[in-house]
C-alpha positions in Angstrom: -57.2 38.6 47.4 -54.3 40.1 45.5 -51.0 39.5 47.3 -47.6 41.1 47.0 -45.2 38.9 44.9 -42.1 37.7 46.6 -39.0 38.8 44.7 -35.2 38.2 44.7 -33.3 38.2 47.0 -35.9 36.7 49.4 -35.4 32.9 49.5 -37.6 30.1 50.7 -37.2 28.9 54.2 -37.2 25.3 55.3 -41.0 25.5 56.0 -41.8 25.9 52.3 -42.7 23.1 50.0 -44.2 20.7 52.5 -47.0 18.5 51.2 -50.5 19.7 51.8 -52.3 17.5 54.3 -55.4 19.4 55.0 -57.7 20.3 52.2 -59.4 23.2 54.0 -60.2 26.8 53.8 -56.6 27.9 54.2 -55.7 25.9 51.0 -58.7 27.1 49.1 -58.0 30.7 50.1 -54.4 30.4 49.0 -55.5 29.0 45.6 -57.9 32.0 45.2 -55.1 34.4 46.2 -52.9 32.9 43.5 -55.5 33.3 40.9 -56.3 36.9 41.9 -52.6 37.8 41.9 -52.0 36.2 38.5 -54.9 38.2 37.1 -53.8 41.5 38.7 -50.3 41.2 37.4 -51.1 39.7 34.0 -49.0 36.6 34.7 -49.5 33.0 33.5 -48.6 31.1 36.7 -47.5 31.4 40.3 -46.3 29.1 43.0 -47.6 29.5 46.6 -44.1 30.6 47.7 -44.3 33.6 45.4 -47.1 35.1 47.5 -45.5 34.1 50.8 -47.4 30.8 51.4 -45.6 27.6 52.5 -48.0 25.3 50.8 -47.0 23.0 48.0 -49.3 24.6 45.4 -49.0 25.9 41.9 -51.7 27.6 39.8 -51.2 28.0 36.0 -53.4 30.0 33.6 -53.6 28.0 30.4 -55.8 28.7 27.4 -57.9 31.0 29.6 -58.5 28.5 32.3 -56.8 28.0 35.7 -55.1 24.7 36.4 -54.7 23.9 40.1 -51.8 21.6 41.1 -51.6 20.6 44.8 -48.5 18.6 45.9 -47.2 18.4 42.3 -44.4 16.0 41.3 -42.8 15.3 38.0 -42.9 11.6 37.2 -41.5 11.5 33.7 -39.3 13.7 31.6 -38.6 13.7 27.8 -36.4 15.7 25.5 -34.5 19.0 26.2 -35.2 22.6 25.2 -33.4 25.8 25.9 -36.1 28.5 26.3 -35.5 32.2 27.2 -37.4 32.5 30.5 -38.7 35.4 32.6 -40.2 35.2 36.0 -41.8 37.6 38.5 -39.3 36.5 41.1 -36.6 38.2 39.1 -38.6 41.2 37.7 -37.3 42.5 34.4 -34.7 39.8 34.0 -34.4 37.0 31.5 -32.1 33.9 31.1 -31.6 31.0 28.8 -32.4 27.9 30.8 -32.4 24.1 30.1 -35.7 22.4 30.5 -37.4 19.1 29.6 -39.6 19.3 26.5 -42.3 17.1 27.9 -43.2 16.1 31.4 -45.7 13.9 33.1 -47.1 15.6 36.3 -48.7 13.8 39.3 -50.7 16.1 41.6 -53.8 16.3 43.7 -56.9 18.4 43.0 -58.8 20.3 45.7 -60.8 17.2 46.5 -57.6 15.3 47.3 -58.0 13.1 44.2 -54.7 12.0 42.6 -54.4 13.3 39.0 -51.9 13.0 36.2 -51.1 15.5 33.4 -49.0 15.2 30.3 -47.6 18.6 29.4 -45.4 19.8 26.6 -44.4 23.1 25.0 -44.9 26.3 27.0 -47.1 24.6 29.6 -44.3 22.1 30.4 -41.7 24.9 30.8 -44.1 26.9 33.0 -44.8 23.9 35.3 -41.1 23.1 35.6 -40.3 26.8 36.5 -43.0 26.9 39.2 -42.0 23.6 40.7 -38.5 25.0 41.2 -40.1 27.4 43.7 -42.1 24.6 45.4 -38.8 22.9 46.2 -37.0 26.0 47.4 -35.2 26.9 44.2 -35.5 29.1 41.1 -34.5 29.3 37.4 -30.9 30.3 38.2 -30.0 26.7 39.1 -31.1 25.7 35.6 -28.4 27.8 33.9 -25.1 26.6 32.6 -21.9 28.3 34.0 -21.6 30.9 31.3 -25.3 31.8 31.4 -25.2 31.9 35.2 -22.3 34.4 35.2 -24.1 36.6 32.7 -27.3 36.4 34.8 -25.4 37.4 37.9 -24.1 40.4 36.0 -27.6 41.4 35.1 -28.6 41.1 38.8 -25.6 43.1 39.9 -26.3 46.0 37.5 -30.1 45.7 37.7 -30.5 45.5 33.9 -31.4 42.9 31.4 -29.5 44.8 28.7 -26.2 42.9 29.3 -25.9 40.4 26.5 -22.4 39.0 26.8 -19.9 38.4 29.6 -16.7 37.6 27.7 -13.9 40.0 27.3 -14.5 42.0 24.1 -11.7 43.1 21.9 -13.1 46.6 21.6 -14.4 48.7 24.5 -16.5 51.9 24.5 -13.7 53.5 26.6 -11.4 53.2 23.6 -13.2 56.3 22.2 -11.8 58.2 25.1 -8.3 57.0 24.3 -8.7 58.0 20.7 -9.8 61.5 21.7 -6.8 61.8 24.0 -4.5 60.7 21.2 -5.7 63.4 18.9 -5.4 66.1 21.5 -1.9 64.9 22.3 -1.0 65.1 18.6 -2.5 68.6 18.3 -0.5 69.6 21.4 2.7 68.5 19.8 1.9 70.3 16.5 1.3 73.5 18.5 4.7 73.2 20.2 6.4 72.6 16.9 4.7 75.7 15.3 5.7 77.9 18.3 9.2 78.0 16.9 8.0 79.7 13.7 5.4 82.3 14.7 5.5 85.8 16.1 4.6 87.0 19.6 0.9 87.6 18.9 0.4 84.1 17.4 2.5 82.6 20.1 0.0 83.9 22.7 -2.9 82.3 20.8 -1.0 79.0 20.7 -0.3 79.2 24.4 -4.0 79.6 25.1 -4.8 76.7 22.8 -2.2 74.5 24.5 -3.8 75.3 27.9 -7.3 74.2 26.6 -5.7 71.0 25.2 -4.0 70.2 28.5 -7.2 70.8 30.5 -9.2 68.6 28.0 -6.5 65.8 28.2 -6.7 65.9 32.1 -10.5 65.7 32.0 -10.3 62.7 29.5 -7.8 61.0 31.8 -10.1 61.2 34.8 -13.1 60.2 32.8 -11.2 57.2 31.4 -10.1 56.0 34.8 -13.6 55.9 36.3 -15.6 54.9 33.2 -13.1 52.1 32.3 -13.6 50.5 35.8 -17.4 50.7 35.4 -17.3 49.1 32.0 -14.8 46.4 33.1 -17.0 45.2 35.9 -19.7 44.2 33.4 -17.4 41.4 32.2 -16.9 38.9 35.1 -14.5 36.7 33.1 -11.7 39.3 33.0 -12.4 42.0 35.6 -9.1 41.5 37.4 -6.9 41.6 34.4 -8.7 44.7 33.1 -8.1 46.6 36.4 -4.4 46.2 35.9 -4.7 47.3 32.3 -6.7 50.3 33.2 -4.2 51.4 35.9 -1.3 51.0 33.4 -3.1 52.9 30.7 -4.0 55.7 33.1 -0.4 56.0 34.1 0.7 56.3 30.5 -1.9 59.0 29.9 -0.7 60.9 32.9 2.9 60.6 31.8 2.0 62.0 28.3 0.1 64.8 29.9 3.0 65.7 32.2 5.5 65.6 29.3 3.3 67.9 27.2 2.8 70.3 30.1 6.5 70.5 30.8 7.3 71.0 27.1 4.7 73.8 26.9 6.0 75.4 30.1 9.6 75.6 28.8 8.9 76.2 25.1 6.0 78.6 24.9 
């Protein structure tokens, strides 16, 4: 039977991962449910936890065949690799983990016979990822600190598109500041020209100055809210960015007020 896959933020309870003691219909039905769910969702492996079962069971689809691992334990580990992993537990998310290149697995088959398997490459990585769930964990614990902060940002914003978590030197919000700067310059030019034109042209300049002031006010509001949204994507420097955003917004408002007063008294 196809089961619903457990996803984040649901976590294993203390009842999960206990050794299978009874090789009965409950166990065999769980194994079949794992296979059906793997097929239905086009996956390559599932741990029993991922379909809500407390049994210590992993099923892997490898080279078109299902491998059944009951009470699996890793006995030997060799080498290190840093694959980019995805898992149904974190749908749509990926992360660079640290895994062993080769593992030797001890497990039992459905007849309670003890077996051993030497696995490397993708099979090794898949087994390790699924054993994390058996023991109440997930791939997040395999991430270094920087990758973990990046992954947490992905979870917070619900997107895998975030690719860095350091403070960049250039932000998208800088485009707003540039537009504000040009409008401010145009506003100053308009004030300067007002000393040299007639009444009819002065009326046109006044209207243009009003549009400039309205646009500058809109850009200031847009900057304040968008800059905070953008800043929250970079966990390393969110706090310092907030202070910078507030300070920059204050300067924009000051320039806007000065231009408004100058326009009010000159034109």
